[in-house]
N, C-alpha and C positions, 0 to 999 in steps of 0.2 A: 504493500500500500504506500509507504513513504516514497518508493521509486516512482510510482505512478503520479503521485501528487507533485513530485519534483519535475516531472515531465510537463505537467500542466503549467506549473509556475514558469518553466523555461519558455514555453510557447507564449505565455502571457507577457513575459518580459521582452521576448523577441519582437512581438507585434507592437507593443507600446513603444519600444525603442525606435522602431521604424517610423511610427507616427511622429515621435519626438524629433527625429533627425530630418524629417521632411521627405523621407523616401515614400511614405504613404501620405496622401493628401485628403483633405475634406471631400467626402463623396466617393472616394475610391472603394471598390468592392474587394473583399477578401476571398481568395480562392483557396478553399480548404486543402484540396489535393496538392496545390503548388506549395503550400506551407509544409505539408507532410514530406514532400520530396526535398525541399530545401533543408529541413531539419532531420530528414531520414528517420521519422518516427511514424507510428500508426495514427489513424484518423481520430481515435477516441480522445486522446489528450488535447488534440488541436480543437476539436469541437467543444470540449469542456472549457478550454481557455477562451474561445470566442464567445461562448454563452456568458462567462464571467465578465469579459470585457464589455459586453452589451449591458449586463446588469449594473456594472459600475459606471455606465454612462459614456463609455468611449466609442462604442459602436452602435449602429442601428441594426436591428434584425428585420429583414424583409421576408415575409412568408414565401416559401418556394423559390426565393431568389438569393438567400444567404445573408451575409453581413456586409456592411459598408461603414467607413469611418464617419462618425457623426459630424454634422455641420453645426458649428456654433455661430449663429447670427447674432447681431448686436442686440436685438430685442430679447432673445433668450438669455444672453449673458448678463444683461442688466437685471433681468428678473432673478437670475441666480445670485448676483451680487447682493440684492436686497434680502433674499432668504438667508444666504450664508452670513451676511453681516448681522442679521437679527440673532441667528443661532450662536455665532461666534461671540458676539457681545454678551449674550446671556450666559454662555458657558464660562467666560472670563469672570463675570460678576459672581456666579454661583461658587466658584472655587476660591474666591478672594480669601476667605478665612482659613482655607486649607493650605495656602501657599507658605512655604518655609523660606528662611533666608537663603538656604542653599539653592532653592529654585530660582530666586531672584538673581542670585549671583550667576547661576548658569545662564539665565536669559541675557544678562549683561555681557557675559563672555561671548555668547552667540552673536549678539548685536555688533560687538567689536570685530568678531571674525567676519561678519557680513561687510563691515566697512573695508576690511582688508581685501575681501573678494571683489568688491566693487572697484577698488583702486587698481587691482590686478586684472580687471575686466574678465573675471571668471564667472560667467553667468550660471553655469551648472552648479558650481560650488555655492553661489549665493542662494540658488533655489533650494538646495538641500538644507542649508543652514536656516533659512526662514521657516521651513517645515518643522525643523527641530525646535525653533524658538516657540512656535505656537503649541507644539506638542508638550512642552514643559507644563503649561497650565491646563491643557486639555487632559493630561494624565491625572490631574488633581480633581477634575470634575466628577462628582458622584453620579450625575445623570448619564448613565451609559447609553441610553436610547438617543439622547440629544447629541452626544459626541459621535455615535455611530452614523447618524443621519448627516451630521455636519461633514464628517470625513468622506462619506460617499458623495456628497454634493461637490466637495472640493476636487474630487477626482475627475470631474467633468473637464477640468483644465489640465490636460495631460502633458502639454508641452512644458519643458523645463526652461523656457525663455519667453520673453514678451516680443510682440511684433509692433513695429513702429512705422508710421507713415514717414516720419523724419528720424532716421536712425541716430542723428546727432543728439536727440533728446533722451535716448535710451538710458544712459547711466545717470542722468540728472533725475529722471523719473524714479529710478530704483533707489537713488540716494534719498529722495524724499520719502519713499516707502520705508526705508530703514530709520529715518528720523521719527517716523510714526511708531516704530518698534520701541525706540527710546522713550517716547511719550507714554506708551502703554506701560512700560516698566515703571515710569515715574508714578503713574496712577495706581499701579499695584502696590508700590511702596507707601503711597499716601493713603491706602485703604479707601480709595474713592470708588466704591463699587458702581454706584449709579453713573458717575461721570465716565468711568471706564467702559461701561456697557454702551453708553451713547457714543463714545469716541470710536470704539471698534466698529459699531454699526454704521455711523454716519460719516466717519472720516476714513478709517482704514479700508472699509468696504464700500466707499462711495461709488455709486453706479456710473459716475462720469469716467471712472477708470476702466469700465468694462471693455472699451475698444481695444485695450492691450491684450485681451484674451480671446479675440475673435479670430477664427481661422479665415485666411483669405480664400476666396473661391477661385479655383483654377479654371 
C-alpha cells in the first residue's frame, strides 16, 4: 500500500510541477495514457492522482472527455480572495491566545528569510517561505474544519510565482506583501485579534491583488 500511495503522490507532483513550470497551460487536456508512458507506471495511480488534482481545484473533470487544467479568470479569483481572506483572518484571530513566543519568533525569522529571497530574486524560495509563515499560526488553530477548507481553497493557486503585466513591478509587489507579513506579526504580538482579522481579510487578501493569480489564456 505505501508503494502505491507513493506512486500516486509522484504523479500528483509531476503534473503540478508541469503546470507550475508553464509546460501545461490553462485549458490544456491531460492524456492519461501519455502520462503513464512518460512515467512508465500503470493507469490506476495516474487516474487517482488526476481525481485528487481535480478535487483540490487544479483540474476540471469533463465527463467522457477527461481532465483539463482549470482556468482561473479574474472574477473567480476575486471571489476566492474574498472567501480565503475571511477564513484566513478568522483563523488568525481564533489562534491568537494559543500563539507562543517561539511561534512569533519563527514567523519573524521566516519574514526575514523572505526578505533575503526577494533580494536574491528567488521566487520559488519566497513562495515556500510564505506558506511556512502562514502555517505557523494555522497549526495553532483548533478549528480543523476551517483550516482544512482554507488550505484546499489556497491550493487553487498552484503556481509558485505571480504573473505581471509589467514585470518590473514584480519584486516591489512581493516586497509589499512581505511588509504585510511584518504587520501581521506586529498585530499578533499586540494581541489585537479583531484588528488582525480585519487586516488579513481586507488588506492581505485584498481582491485588487487577484490579477496576480490569474492564468493567462493561451
